[in-house]
N, C-alpha and C positions, 0 to 999 in steps of 0.2 A: 505496499500499499504506500501510494506516494504520499499522501495527504496528512493531517496529524490529527482534524478534528471534525468530526460527523455532519458538522454544518457545512462545511468547505462546499461550493458550488461545484467542485472539481468532485466532488469522493464519486458519482457515477461513473466517471473514467476507468476508477476503479475495477469496476464490476462490470468490461468490457473484455469479448473471446478475443483469443489470437484471430480469429477468421476475422472478429467485427471491426477489428484494429487493422484489416488488411496486411495483418501480419504470414510470411511461410508459418505452415507445420512445421512442429515438431517432430524430434526421431518417433515419439510413440502418437503424437497424431496424426503419422503420417502410418502407422499399424493397423489403427482403427479411427477414423476419418470422423468421429461423431464425436471425439475428444476435440477437436479445432471448436468445436462450437461450444464450447463448456468452460466452465472457469475451476482453476483445481486448487483446493481449500482442505485445512487438517481441522480434524477433529478436535487436537490438545494444541493451544497458544506455545506451547514448548518449543512440536515439532512445525511450526508453522514460523516462530521464530530461528531455526535452525536453517528452515528455509530461504527462510531470510537473506539471513546471515549469510549463505554458501551463494547465493544470485539475488546482492547488490542494488542492480540491475532495477529490483520490480518497486524498490521501496525504503525507506527504514523504516516502517511502523508496520503492524497488524492491527487488522481491525476482528473482535468480536463481534460473529453474525448472533442473533436469537431467529430464530426458521422454525416457528410453532403456528401451529392454528394452520386452516388453509389459505396456502400460498400459491399461486402458481407458478410451484419451482421445482426441478426435477431434481434426485439424487441418483448417485452410481459410485457406492466402494469398491474403488477397483486400485490395485496397484499394491503399497507397503499400508503394512496397518497403519489405522487412522485415518490413509489419505481419499479425498472423495472429489467425485468431479460433480459439479453441480450446473446445472441450466436455467435460468428464469433471464426475468428483463432487469437491466442495468441500474433502471429505477429502482424496481419490487425492492431490488435484491440491495441495496443502498439503502432506503428504507430501514431494513432491519440490522442496520449497526449500532447493538448496544453502546460501544468505546471504541478506541483506535488509541495501541497503546505501542510507542518506541522500543524498538528491536536489542538497542545499547542503549544504556542506563546514561550515558554522557546526554542523550537527546531529550534528558525530564526539562 
């Protein structure tokens, strides 16, 4: 996540898929093409933060989503334990953000 606050107008951009951003598919997205239109998320903050530290180009923050109730969102647990691909409208997904926290403590 590249924004630090849930009320940032650019928050919704963080919920656009690689396909929607016009990016070429990643290797796993070439193997399973439907992944290209989804978002890679983690069930635990520690898992998401570890991924963010390994791939800093994705941003310095982790958003915690609360996906409850009837939402037009699809989930597919795949890959490593705790890893999930989700599909949904970026505006709907951005509205589920409970909070955003920095990956590194010096970002506080």
